[in-house]
N, C-alpha and C positions, 0 to 999 in steps of 0.2 A: 404534384410535380416534385421530383427529387432534386435537391441541390447538391453541389459539390462542397464538402467540408474541408476547409484548409486547416491542417494540423501542424502546430509548432512543437518541436521536440526540445526539451532541455535534457541533454545527455543522450549518448548513443551507445550504451552498453548492451548487455545481454537482452534486457527487456525492450529497450527502445529500438534496437535493431530488429527485433522480432516483430514488433508492432509495425515498423516502417515497411517490412517485407510482406505483410499480410493485410494492408489497408483495404484493398479492394478497389472497385471502380468509382465509388462515390466519395472518396477522400484522397487527398494528396498532401505531401509534406511541403509546407510553405518555407520553413527554415529550420535549422538545427543549431541550438546554442551550445557551444562547447568552450572549454577553457583554452583549447588549442585547435587550430584548423588543420593540423597535420594528421589527417585521417584519409584512408583510401576508400572513398565513397563518391557516388555521383550525386548525392544529396547536397542541397545548398547549405553550406556551413558558415557560421559567423561566431566571433568572440564578443560581439557588441550587442548588448541588450536593446539599444535603440534600433539598430539595424534589424535585429530579430523581430521586434514589434512592427517595424515598417513593412514587413512581409505580409502583414494583415492576417494573422491566423484567427480562425473562429474559436479555436480551443487549443490549449497548450497542455501537453503531457510532460509533467516533471518526472524524470526517471534518472536522476543524477545522484543527489545526496541531500541530507538534511540541511547542510549549509546552503545548497542551491535553492531549496524551497524557501528557506528563511530570507535569503537575499532577493530572490526574483519573484516569489509568489505574490506578495502584496502589490508590487509594481504592476505585474501582469493583470491582476484582477482590477486594479484601479484604472487601467487602460481600457477597460470594457471587454476584456477577453476572458472567456471561461477557462478555468484551471482544473486539471485532473492530476492531483499530486499522488505520488507513490511513496515518497520518503516521509511517511506520517510521523515517524519518531520526532521530527522537528517540533511537532505540536505539543510535545511533552514539556517544552520550555515555555513557561507562561507568556513571556513577551512575544514569542513567535506566534503562538495561538492567538493572542490578543491583536497583534498586527494584522493577521490574516482575517480575523473576524471583523475588525474595523474596516478593512479594505472593501469587504462585501457591502458595507453600508454607504460607501461613497456614491455620489451621483453618477449614474451611467455605468456602474461597476459590473463586472462579469460575475459569474457564479463559481463556486467551488464544488466540484463533483467528486464523490468518493466511489471508486470501483470496488467490486466485491473482492478483488485481489486473490491471494493464495487460497483462502478458504472457500471462495466461489459461492457463498450463500448468505451474504449480509442482508439480503432482502427479507429472509425469514425473521431475522432479528428485528429489523425495522418494523415489520408487521406485528410482531409480538409486543413491541414497545407501544404501538398505537392501541393495542388491545388491553394492555396492562402487564408490564414486565416486572417480575419479582426478583429474579436472581440470574446471573450470567457467570459461567465459568469457561475460560478458554485454556486448553491444555496443549502443550507441545512436547512431544517425546522425540529425543534425538539419540543417536549412538554416542557412546562415551568419547570417541575420538573427536566428535564435533564439539561437545561441551568443553573438551580440553583446550580448544582454541578460543574460548570465551572467558568472561570474568568468573564463571562457575568454577574454574580450575583453582582459584584462590579462595573460594568460599566454601567448597565442599571437598571432602576426601574421595575423589572419584575412583581411586585405586581400590577402595574397599567395596565398591558396588558390584554385586554379582547377579542381581535380578532387577527388574524394572523398579525404580525408586524415585519418589517425588523429592527432588532436591531443594526446591524453593516453592513457597506458596505465599501469595499476598495480592494486593490490588495491583492493577497495571501501574499506577503511580508509584507504589512501593518498589516494585521490581525494576522500574525505570532507573532508579538510583544506580543499580548494578549493570544494567544493560541499556544504556541510553541510545544506542544506535542499532539495536537488534530486535525491536518490538513493533515493526510496522504492522504486522498482522493483528497484534493485540490492540494497537491504537485504533485500527479500523473497527474492530469489534466493540471497543469502548465508545467510539463516536456513534456507532449505530445503535448502541443499547443504553447502558446505565452510566456511562462516563468513566473517567479515569479512576476515581476513588471507589466506586461501587462495583466495577467489573473485576472479578477474581481471575487470577492467573496461576497456573500450576506448571512448573517445569519438571520434566521427567527424564531421567537418564536410564537408558535401557541397553545393556550390553548385547542383547540379541538382535537389535535393529541394525539395518544397513542403510535405512532411509529415514526421513523425517515423517512424523505423524502429527496431524492436527486434529484436535477434538473441540467442538463447540457444543456446549450444553446450556440450555436455559429453561426457566420455568416462568410461565405466564398464565394469565387467567384462562385462555383457551386450552392449555395443556403443556405437556413436557416435551421438549425437543432435544435430540442428541444426534450429532453428525460426526463421523470419523472419516478423515481423508488421509489415505496412505500414499506416500510418494512412490514413484516408479523409477526415478533416476538413481543409479548406483552410487553417484556422488551426492551425499546429503546436502552439500552446499548449494547444489543446483535444483533441489526439490521444488516443485510447484511453480517453477518459472512459467510454464505453459498456462496454468490457470490465471496467473497474474496478467500475463500478456493478453490472453484471450478475453479476460474480463474487461480490460481496457478497450479492446477492439469492439466488444459488444456496446460499450458506452458510445464510442465514436460512430458506430454504424447506426445506432438508433436515432442519431441527430438528423439523418436524412432518409431513414427507412420508411417505406409506405405502410408497413405493418410492424408494430412494436410488441414484442413478447417479453 
């Protein structure tokens, strides 16, 4: 017998709104937690965490910010509610990671579920880890105009780049020093695989690109895996939003689905 899943949303931006619009018949929004209730929507809004939790969500999607995950995540989990966080960069702060991990250990606590997100294939990495994972590299290539809006503009002479060029390489932990709020995909890869220190990351500036490209490559005992995901959105800032939203929808739907794939 399939049951209805009550979903709480923290944030109602691009991804949160897309998830809310495509939930399907086996899930519904119990409440949306926002900083301000001044939004044009029929969804139940609140600025109070207590009121949000009183709506009795079965699972909460955090789609707001690293600050929101740090502030609300441990409280939600300790309240016995499952948490599906998207602002994974928050976990690069040791205290935030420790608080969230500690909350899972509390009596009656909920779970923390990580969706495949923008790269849509973390399951392969988790499988390789179980079999014996040796090396992981996550690469992201972006147009020059996108890198100019990031910390890369002060670290690299982007004006001199004429062909695809690796501008930074290091562990996810190393690069987080320069990009503390822009590594959600890399953090997901690190959590699924070898961790922040052993997961390698390479940032590539490519003047021929108009979209963002993700590459995930790893070596394990069963074999070598390489995946390349090329965005389709002409605005690189919006690349891969669909994969993120729909990976979330897959997690939500499997909670009540009669057949799970």
